[in-house]
C-alpha positions as CSV (number, residue, x, y, z in Angstrom):
1,M,20.9,18.5,7.5
2,P,19.7,16.9,4.2
3,P,16.0,16.6,3.6
4,R,14.3,13.4,4.7
5,I,11.3,11.8,3.1
6,R,9.0,9.8,5.3
7,F,6.6,7.0,4.6
8,S,4.0,5.4,6.8
9,G,1.5,2.6,6.4
10,A,-2.2,3.1,5.7
11,E,-3.0,1.3,9.0
12,K,-1.1,1.5,12.3
13,D,1.8,-0.5,11.0
14,M,3.5,-0.9,7.6
15,T,3.1,-3.9,5.4
16,L,5.8,-5.5,3.3
17,D,4.1,-4.1,0.2
18,E,4.0,-0.6,1.7
19,L,7.7,-0.8,2.6
20,E,8.5,-1.9,-1.0
21,E,6.6,1.1,-2.3
22,A,8.4,3.4,0.0
23,I,11.7,2.1,-1.2
24,Q,10.7,2.7,-4.9
25,H,9.6,6.2,-4.1
26,A,12.8,7.0,-2.2
27,R,15.0,5.8,-5.1
28,K,12.9,7.9,-7.6
29,A,13.5,10.9,-5.3
30,G,17.3,10.4,-5.5
31,A,18.1,8.2,-2.5
32,E,20.9,5.8,-3.2
33,G,21.5,2.3,-1.9
34,T,24.1,3.5,0.6
35,C,21.6,5.8,2.4
36,Y,20.7,4.8,5.9
37,V,17.0,4.1,6.6
38,Y,15.5,5.5,9.8
39,A,12.4,3.9,11.3
40,V,9.8,4.4,14.0
41,L,8.8,1.2,15.7
42,S,5.7,0.3,17.7
43,T,6.0,-1.1,21.2
44,S,5.6,-4.6,19.6
45,G,8.5,-4.0,17.3
46,K,6.5,-3.5,14.1
47,V,7.5,-0.7,11.6
48,K,5.2,2.3,11.8
49,E,7.2,4.8,9.7
50,V,10.4,4.8,7.7
51,G,12.5,7.7,6.4
52,V,15.4,8.2,4.1
53,N,17.7,11.3,3.6
54,I,17.9,12.6,0.1
55,G,20.1,15.1,-1.6
56,D,23.4,16.3,-0.2
57,G,24.8,14.3,2.6
58,A,22.4,11.4,2.2
59,D,25.2,8.9,2.7
60,Y,25.7,9.6,6.4
């Protein structure tokens, strides 16, 4: 299984700015645009955490 980097918001849920920052960090770490994004949602449907596989096998 390829390594996965994870990001979460400073508060309970992520903001749009935090999501954008997470994407920038993931791309700098080697994640490509074809990588799937994994997310943990709150019971109200807000994004709490996102993750992206990097390295070998990151496209599946």
